Structures are given as structure tokens and as C-alpha cells.
N, C-alpha and C positions, 0 to 999 in steps of 0.2 A: 505493499499500500503505499508506503514512504517513496519506494522507487517510482511510483505512478504519480505521486504527487510531485516528485522533482522533475519528472518529465512534462506534467503539466505546467510547472513553474516556469520551466525552460521555454516551452511554447509561448504562454503568455507575456513573459519578458522579450521574447522575440519580438511580439507583437508591439511592445511598448517600445522598443528599438525603430520599428519601422515609424511609428507615429512621431518619435523624437527627429528621425531624419527628414520626415515629411514636413514637420514643424520647422526645422532649422533653414530648409530650403524656402519656404514660403516666408520666412522671419528674414533673411538674407535678400530675397525679391523685394519686398517690402520697403527695407531699410536703405539699400544700396541701387536697387535697379527699378525703381517703381515707375519711371518715366520712360522707359525704353521698352522697345518690343522685346520678344523672345529670341527672335533670330539675330539681335543687334545690340546684345547686352552690354558688350563692352564699349560701346559708344558714350555710355555713362560715365566712365573715367574721365575726370577732367572738366567735366559739362557743368558743375557746381561752382559756386564760389566758395573760397574756403573761409570759413568763418568759425572762432573758437568762444566759447563764455566759461571760464573756470570758476567763476562767482555763484554761488547756491542759490538757484531761485530769482537769479538777475534776469533772464530772458522771460519768466513769467511776468515781473514787475515790469518790464519794458511793454509786454503786450498789454498789461493792464492799465498803463496809462497813457498808451496811444490808443488808436481808434479801433483795435482788434475787439472782435466781438467777444460776449461772454462763452458764447458756444463755441467758439473757435479755441479760445484759452483751455475751456474744458476738454475739448476733443484731442488737444495735443497732450495734457495732462493724462487724461483716462486711457488715450491710445497707448503712451509708453508704459502703463503699467499693466494693462491687458495682454500688451505684446509678451510679456515676461511671465504672465501667470502660467502657460503651459510648460514652461521651464521648471517652474517649481514643482509641478507635478509630477511630471515625466523623469527628469533626471535623478532625483533620488530611489525611484524605482530601477532603474538601468544601471544606476551607480551604486545602489547600497549606502549612499553617504545620507549623514543626519545634518541636522539644521544648518551648523556651521560650515561644513564642507560644500552645501547647495548653494550657502550666500557667497562663499569665495569663489566658486564655480560662477555664479551668476554675475559678480563682479568683474570677473576676469574676462568674460564671454562680453559684455557689456562694453567694458573698456577696451577689448579688440576692435569692435564696431567703431567707435567711436574714433580710434587712431586709424584706421581703415579709411573712414570719412574722410578724415583731416589729410591723410597722405595722398590720398587719391582723388581729392575732390569730389567725392560721392555725396555730399551733403554737411550741413552744419553740424559742428563739435560742440556739444553742451553738456555741463556737469549735471544740469536738470535732468537729462535722459538718462543718465547712468543711475542717478538718484531714485526715478520712478521704476526703472526696469528691475532693479533689486528690489524695491519694493512689492512690484508685481511677483517677482520669484518669490517672496517671503508669504505674501498671500497664497501661492499656489501650493507652497510647500505646508502651509498650516492648513488647508483645506485637505490635502492629501493625508497628513499626519491625523487628524481627525477621524477622517474616514477609514484609516488604518486601525485605531484604536475600535472601532466597532466589531471588529472580527478577531474570533482567537486563531483561525485558519488563515495563513498568509496566502495560500492558493485561492481561498474564496475572495479575500482582498483583491488579489492580481484578476479576478475574474469581472467582480466589479468593476475595478478602474478600467479595464480594457473596454468594457461594455459603454462605460461613461465616458471615456476618450474617443471611443468609435463614435458615438452619438453627437458628441460635440464637435468633433473633428467635421463629421459630414455636415452638420449645421453650419459650421464658418466657411466650409468649402461653399456652401450653397450661397451664403449671403455675399462672400467676395464675388463669386461668378456673377451674381446678378446686380451688386453696387459697386464693386470693383473690377469689371470684365476685363479693362486694360491690362491686368495682372496675366491673363491668358491669350491673349492677342498675339500671334506668332509674327507677323510683318506689317507694315506702317502701310494704312491705306492709300489709294490714289485719290487724287483731286481732278475733278472734270472742270474746265474752265471755259466760260463761253466770252468771247470779244477779249481775249486777254491781250489783244495787239494794242488795246488803248491804254495799258498800264505797264506796258514788257519793258519800257526805258528806266522804269523805276521800282516795280512791285519788289524786285529780289534784293534790292539795296536796303541795309538797315534804316528803319525809320527813326528819324528825329525824337518822336517822342509817340506814345501810345497809352490808350487809357480809354475811359467811357465819356462818352457826351454828357454834357450839364447843361448848357444853355447855349444861344447864339443871341447877342443882342449889339445891335450898332455896328455890325462887322467884327465883332469882338468875340470869338470861340472861347467857352471855358469847357476845360476837358479836366478830369479827375484823372490822374497819371495813374498807370499800372504799378504795381508793388512786385518787389522780387521775392519779398520772406514776408512771413507773418509778422516779423518786427518792424518793418517798414511802416512809416504814416503815409496814408492817402494824402496826397495834396492837389489844390485845384489850381491847374496853369492857365494862362492865358493868351491867346494868339490873334493878331490883327490880321483880317483875311481882306485881302486885294484883289482887283479885277485881274491881276497877272497871275493869281494863283489857280492851277486846275483841280476841280473837284469832282469825285466820282462816287458811284453808290456801287458796293457789292453786295448782291444779293445771294445769301449764304444758306444752303440747306443741307442738313446732316442726315446721315442714314445711320441706325444705330442698332448694335446687338446687345440687348440689356442696357449696360451703362458706356458702353465702348463705341467709338465711332468708328465705322467700317467703310464708310464713303462720304465723299464730299462734292457737292456741285456749285460752282461760283459762276455769277453773270456779272458783268460789269456794265456799268452805264455812266456816261458822263453827264454833269450835273450843271446848266447854266449857272453863271455867277449870280445872275438877278433872282432866279427862282430860289437858289439857296438861302441868299439874303433874306428876302421876302418870306420865305418859308410857305410860299403859297400851293404848291404841288406837293411839299416833302414835310413831315412831321417826325421829328427825332426825339428820342428821351434817353434815359439812362440805359436801355436795354442795348443801344446802339455802341458798338465799338468804333473808335477813331483811330487812324494812323496817319501821321503828319510828316512830311520830308520837308527839309528845308536848305537852302544854300548855305556857304561860308558866311554869308552875311546876314544870316538868319530870317533872311526873307522866306515866307513860305511858297513852297512851290507847287507841292501836291498834297491832297487830302481824300483819303479813302475812307467812308463811314460804311459800315458792315450792317446791313438789314438782314435779320434772321428770319426764313421763312420755313414753313412746314412743309 
């Protein structure tokens, strides 16, 4: 009977190893390569700006005093905690480590992630991430330890944990598939462009400014500038529109598979200066994205306003 239990434990522990490996793969995908497709993972290296914060809770404070929404702050904190809860559940089972060993492993693993992000410019390096990751691992260990004490038989504990892990893992996989579909996309989608000749002389060059349309008043266009990170403050910038400026509207339609974009269609049209200034035939709001190109003298040369269509 003991040999039979040992065989069962080996099989169940093997299942936990499989779950742990899958978890680590998804964790690295989310932390390092979230913004790229599966067939082009290494393009993420060097794509992010290197930033480092070694003061505890400074990034949380910076977000709190900026225009960052409370929902975004909570998402950042809770996300870092939740990411490491599976580590605290699975690692003690596959390693037989107790609390101190699990927490030390979590610190080392999280620290390696942060250092890798810094060295290869794969994301921001923040001590807050380390703190919340370790907290998540502790929560996972605490839950696992409480469940372990409910069973006299370690085999029964492994059976229950395997079932729980499988159910939760399938649920998380389903959630990611629906709401984070980009994680599973193999390659970048194609963009079908109509009337591209209207904008071909400038559209592939870096825009001077990008953001959301705010308002147009007396030839003065106000744009809420795009931010590169959640720590940046959203600023309103003004631009004087002259008759020399060429203005275009881009009708943009997206095709989706769950939350992932799988195709895009764009159609460009030129807008007459007087029509744009008078806003007689066109009505824009904050749902419209704006891209602006200017020359070396800061004179506005081209404006493209995106109109989203279904």
C-alpha cells in the first residue's frame, strides 16, 4: 500500500511540475514579451525604455499624485500579487521547501525577472514589483499550507491540490484567451490601406506628436498627448493650424478574435481646411486619435485624425 501511495505521489507531483512549467512560461510571456507576437518574441529586446525605481512604493505614490486612475493603480498592485500566488502554491509541492525556502526562492525569481528587464530593456525595473511578487508568493504558500493541514494523508492533499490547480489553471487560461488574446497570437496582422498615396510621403515617418483630440477653437487645436507609461502625466498641448497644413481623416476598422486584433482596414480622405476649421461636415471628440507632423521650424505640415468605424 505504501508503494502504491508513493507511485500516486510521484504521478501527482509530476502533474504539479507540469503545471509549474506552464505557469513559468506564461509568467515570462506576460512580464517580458506581452507586446509582441509568438513568432517574433525577441523583437521585444531593447524595445522598452530602461527605467529603475529602488525606493519602495515610490511608483505607487507617483501614480497616486498624477492623473492615473485608481483602477489602474489597483490593477498594477493586484496584478503583481496575483502573478506570484501560483508560485507560492506550486513551488513548495515540487521542492518540499517550507515557508522560508519558498519566500527566498520567490525573492530570487522575482529579482531575476527585474534584473533581466533592466539588462535587456524588456520593461521597467521596480522594487514595488518585487515586494508585491513576494507578497503574492506568501499568500499562495499560506493557502497551500492551510489546505495541507486539512488532510492526514499527503496523497489525498496532492489529489486535491492537483484538482484545484487544474480547475484554476483552466479558468485562468480561458480568461487570458478571451481578455488577453494577444498572448496567443502567432503573427502580426495585415493592414489593408485604401488611398495610401495621399499620405505616403509622411505617414511612415515618426509623428511629432500623438494623442487624443480635445477641441478646435479659432484655428487652435488642443490635443491630450499620449503617455509612454502609467507614471507619465497626461498633458494638453496646443497647435496652431494654418492654411498650409494638410489635413486627413483615416477611417479605421478593426477585426477581432476575442480581444485580439486580427485584421485592419484603413481608408484615407483629405479634409478641406475650411471644412475642418468650421467643423461643418466633421465632428470630432476624445474618441478620435490625432497624429501631427511638423517641420524643423515647428510649423504644422500634416494632421491625421482617426475615425473608428465598425
